[in-house]
N, C-alpha and C positions, 0 to 999 in steps of 0.2 A: 190800444192800452199803452199807457204812459212807460217811458224806458224805466224810469225808477222802479215801478211796479214789476216789470218784467225781469229786472236785474235781481230783484229781491226774491221773486217766486224762484228763479234758477238757482240762486244761493241756497234758499231752504231746501229746494228738492233735492241739492246734493247733499245738504246735511242730513237730510232725512235717510237718503240712500245708504249714506256712510254708515249711518247709525241703525239700520235693520227697519225703518218704518217709512213711510211715505206722506207726502202730501195728502190732504183730504180731495179725493176726487171729484168732489163738486167744486168746479172751477170758479163758480160765483161767491161761494163762501170765502175760498182762498183770495181771490182778487180783493172783496171787501175787508178781510182781515189785513192783507197787507197794506191797503190804503190807510187803515186805521193806524197801523204800525208807523207808516210814513209820516202820518199827520202828528202822531204823539212825538215822534223824532224831530219834527219841525218846531213842535210846541215845547218840548221839554228836554231836547238834547240828546235822548237815548230812544231806541226802538221799545218802548215799553208794550209790553202785552195789553191788549185792548181788553182783555177779560180779567185784569188784575188790578188791584188798587194801587196807585202809583204813590208809594211812600218810601221805597228802599231801593237802591241801586241794582240790587240782584234779580228784581223782577222784571227784567227786560226779556225781550224775545230771541232766541228760544229760553225760556226761563229755566231755571234750576230744577222745577218739578217736572218737566215734560216727559223725560224719559220713564220716571216711575208711573206717572199718570198712563202713559200708554201701555205700559206693562200691566197695570191693575185694570184699567177700564176700556182699553183698546183704542183711547184718543186723548190728548192732550186737553186741558180744560176749555179752549175755545176752539177746540174741532180743526186747528189748522194742520196738525199731525195725527196721523192714524195708523194702527197697525196694519202691516203689508197686506194681512188677509180681509180687510173691509173692502168690499166691491168696488169696481170701477178699474 
């Protein structure tokens, strides 16, 4: 696995733990989403969520909506972050 991917996974795992949720237990989904974030950063200069339209600066990952989405539906829109009670 690429060092950039590992570093971002570590950062997002810490972010999730600090905020009371976790990364999706499906490692392949997490890796694919992280790769998409890195690709968007290379292309657009910011880690834009792969699940959002890129039209405003505030739609970066983690986006401003992720905590509310996790609370309401158990996961953020792209399934990178999930409720702690979700398996794995």
